N, C-alpha and C positions, 0 to 999 in steps of 0.2 A: 736350638741353634748350637752349632758345633763349638763356637768360641766360648759359650757358657760352660760347656763341659771341659774344655781345655783349661779354663780358669780354675774350675773346681779341682781338676787333676793337678794343676800347678800348686795350689794351696795344700793339697793332700801330700804331694811329694816334699814340699817345704817342711811340713809337719814331721816327716820321717827323719829329718835331720841327718845325723851321721849314718843312719841305716839306708840312706839314699845314695851312699857313696860307693863307687866302683873304681878301684885303683885311685887315680888322681882326679877323677871326674865325679860330678854330682848330677843325679838325674834331674833335680829341680832346676839346675842351670839350663839344661837342655829343654825342659818343659817351658821355662820362661822364654827362651829364645823362640821356640815354636809358636807359643801364644803371641808374643810380641810381633813376630814376622807375619803370622797369619792374620792377626788383627789389623795391622797396618795395611796389608794388601786389601783386605775386605773393605776397610774404611775409605781407602783411596779409590777403589773401584766404585763404591757408592758415592764418592765425591762429597763425603760428609765428615771429613776429618777436621778437628780443631784442637788447638793447644790450650790446656788449662793454664790460667794466668800464673799460677804458682810453679809451673814447670819450666818457664822460660829461663829463669836464672840458673836452674839446675842444668839445663841444656847448654847454657853459656859456660858453666863450670866444666861440663863434660868436654867441650871443645878445648878449653884451657888445659884440662888434665891431659888430653891427647897431645896438645902442643908440648907440654912439659915432658911427656914421655918421649916424643920424637927428638926433642932438643938434646935429651940426655942419652939417647940410644947408643951412642958411640962408646959409652963407658962400660957397657955390659957385654957378657958373652951371649952366644946365640940362645942357649937354653934359658938364661935369665931374661932375655928379651921376650921370648915366647910366653913365659909365665907372667911377666909384668903386663904384656898385651892382653892376656886372658883376663886379668883383673880389670883392665880398662874396659874391655868389651862387656864384661859382666855388669859393670856400672851402667853402661849404655842400655843394655838389655832390660834391666830392671826399671830404669827411667821410662823407657818406651812401653814396657808392659803395663805400667801404671797409667800412662797416657791412654793406652788402649782401653783399660778399664773405665777411665773417665768418660771416654767417648761412647762406650757401650751403655753406660748409665745415662748419659746425657741424651742419647737417642732412644732410650727405653728398650734397647735390645737386652739389657740386663737389669733385673730388679734390685734395688738397693737392699731390700730385706733379705734376698737370697745371698748377696755378698756378705752382709752382716752375720747371718746365721752360719755361713761357711767359716768365717773367721772365728766365731764363738766356738763352733764345733772343733776347729783346729786347736784352740786354746784348751778346751776340755780334754781333747785327745792327749795333749802334752801333759796335762795334769795327771791323767790316768797312767801314761807312760812313766811319769816321775814317781808315782806311787809304786809301780812295779820295780823301777830302778832302785828305790830306797830299800826294797825288800831283797832284791837279788844282786844288786851292785852298789851297796852303800859306801864302799871304800874304793876310790879310783886309784889308790896307790898300788893295787894288785895288778893293774894293767902294765903292759910292757912300756918302760920309760921312753923307748924309741918312738912310740906313737905320739908323744908330745903332749899328753893330757896332764893338767894340773892334778895333784893328789887330793882332790876334794873328799871329805869324809862326812857322811850323814847329811848331805845337802841335796835337795831336789835339783836334778840336772836334765832329766828327761832324755829325749832323743838327741838333744843338742850336745850332751856331755859337758855342759858348761852352765853352772847356776846363774852366772851374771847375765848371759845372753838370754837364757830362759826367762829370768825375771823381767828383763826389758821387753821381751815379746809379749808376755802375759799382761804386763802393765799397759802396753799399747792397746791391746784388745779390750782391756778393762775400761778404757776411755769410751769406747763405743757403747759398752753396756751402761756405764754410769750416765752417759748422755740420755739414753732411753729412759732410764729410771728417773732422772731429774726432770725430764720432759713430761712426766706423769704416767709413763708406761710401767705399771707395777705387775706385769705378768710374772708368774713364778719362775719361768725359764730365765728371766733376767736376774731376778733376786738370787736364785740358786747358783747361777753361773758366776755372778759377781762374788758370792761367798766362797765358792770353790776356788776360783782363780786367786782370790785374795789369800786364802789359806796356803796355796802353793807358792805364791810370791814370798810369803813369810818363810816357808820351808826351804827356799833357796839359800837362806841366811846370807843373802847378797846385800851388802850395805848400799851399793849403787842402786839396786832394784828397790830397796826400801825407801831410799831418798826420792827416787822417781815417783813411786806410788804416793809418798807423802805430799809431794808438790802437786800431783794431780788432785788428790783429795782436798788439799788446801785451796786450790783454784776453784774447784767446784763449790766448795763451801763458801768462798768469798763472793763468787759471781752468781750463784744460782740457789744452792741448797745448803743452808747453814747446818742442817742436821748431819751432813757428810763430815763437816769439820769437827763437830762435837763427837761424833761416833769414832772418827779416826783418832782423835786425841785420847779417847777413853780406851780404845783397843791398844794403842801404842803404850799407854800407861800400864795396862794389865800385862802386856807381853814383856815389858821391861822388868817388872817386879815378880812375875810368876815363872818366867823362863830364863834360867841362869845363863844359857848360851847366848841369849840376846845381849845381856850385860857384857859377856866376854867379847862378842863381836864388836860392840860399840867401843868398849874400853881399849880394844886391841889396836885402835887407830894410832894410839901413841906408843905402842909396843914396837921396839926396834926389830923384833923378829916377825912382826906381822906383815901380811902381804901389802899393806899400805906403803911400807918402806920401798918395796919393789916398784910401786907405781911412781913414787918420787924419783927413783933412778930412771925409770922410763921417760918421764917428763923431761928430766935433765938431758938425757940422750937426744930426745927429739929436738929440744931447743938448741943443742950444740950443732946438730946436723942442719937445722934451719938457718942458724946464724951464718954458716959457710955457704949456703945455697939459697939465699934470700929471694932472688929474683924468680927463678923457675923451679926451685926445689930439686930433688934428686930424680924426679920422674915418677909418674903414677903408673903402677905401684911397684917401685923398685926399692922399697924401704928396707927389706931384709938384706939386700945386697949392699946398701949404703951402711947399714949397721955392721955388717961383716967388714967392710972397708975401714970403718972407724975403730974396729976392735971391740965393739960392744957385744958381739956374738962370738962364742968359742965352741969348742968341740962338745961341751956339755949342754949348751942351749941353742945351738944353731938350728936344730930340727924342731925346736919348740914352736907351737902354733902362734904364740905371741910375738915371735921374731919378725913376722910379716907386717906388724903394725905397732903403733904406740898405744899406751894406756890412756889415750885421749883422742877422740875422732878429730878434733879441731887442730891439735898439734900434729897429728898424722897428715892432715891436709896441708898445713904450713910446711912441713918437712918435704912432702912429695910434690907439691905444686907451687910452692913459694908464696910470697906475701900477697900477690894479686889473686892467686887461686884461693887463699884463705879468706880474703875479703869477699870475693864473689860467693863462696860457699856460705860464709857467715850471714851475709845479707839475704841469701836464698832462704835461710831459716828465720831470720829476724823480721823480714818484710811481712810474711803471712801473719806473724804474731801481732805486730802493730796494726796491720791492715784490719784484722778481725777485732782488735780492741776498739777501733773507731767505727766498725760496721754494725749493721742491724741484721746480719745474716743469722738465720735461725740456728745454724749449727756452729756458730762461731766459738762456742764454749769448748768444742773439741780441740781446736788448735790453741786457744788461750790456755788450756790446761796442759795439753800434750807438749807443746814446744818448749816452754821453760823447764818442764820435767825432763825432757830429752837433753837439753843443754846441760843440766846438772849431771844427769846419768852418763852422758857421753864424754864428760870430763874425766871419767875414771876408767872407762873401757871403750874400745873402738867399736861401739855398737852400731854406729850409723852406716857402716859398710859391711855389716854381717847380713848375708843374703835374706834370711827370713825377716829380720827386722827392717831392712832396707825396703823390701817390697811392701810390707804392710804400712810403713811410714809414708812412702810415696803415694800409695792408694788413698790413705787417710787424708793426706795433704791436698792432693789434686781434686779429690771428690768432695772436699769440704764446702765448696761453693755451690754444690748441687743440693736440691731439696729431695733427698732420698729417704 
């Protein structure tokens, strides 16, 4: 089936990260659009299209985000409008791409194990790419500052060129693997994959990724497999006392020169913008231009990649879509969590562990709108009700 291969191609291009970029465009966005459009046409022709229940609130949020964009459109120049619109369309594309995946799984046009193995291979590919990056590009400060990359040193970043986003992606895929292991599947591929991915999450030296992984292991330990909890505590204990850099990263939270200080500034900026645009926000996604208007971006950081978002996905939503958008988006994540807490769904542990971990992690980086993470999250969320 062609759609199956288009999905594999989409995940493959997403795994290429920054190497899938040509000018201002990414191949994976085009691949996602082709897959979503082709899938929707196929399903509508077959008259077998259905919406996963966890997608409805995200679709409502998309409509509200579009409304916030058009309400604020008069504030921006033509070039700014086109760029903001592109971000809005990207959000819609990835929501519908995940809805197509749900339908293909539900109708048995796509096997769940094939999707699972493709995601695991994607994560392992990123681990291999990270190993090469640590050898050939351990110091990002050698890159041209105009490219906008943070000067990470000796941190796994892979093809994403960002250790925080890489760690979040790997942790999300890790949930799929831990579910299989906790369900009694002890195949070596799962054990080795979980170990490899965990090692590279550690090598990102990303505190947000560490926190996300810790929450995942904690939830698995509480609800299913206490050995996960004990193993996680033991490994964390060893890492802290045997690896000096771990102590440096953790203690650096209180260091005024540490990156944590910049996150605090980012949160304050987002709250100030939100306060003045509480009803509809500044428009999705016109955050960079709003920051420029408020004087938060200058000639030194206006080209920074972080300028387009806040160091918190939820504050980003509040600033760009207003209070109602923030409520809709928050409920879209909290509803599946509480719904699965009360359900007997076989795969409920996936969302029970993943969602709180995401909420913690997305409070420190704008990961929920990063294309690679966004796609795998929507696929995980929407397909969680299926027995695959």
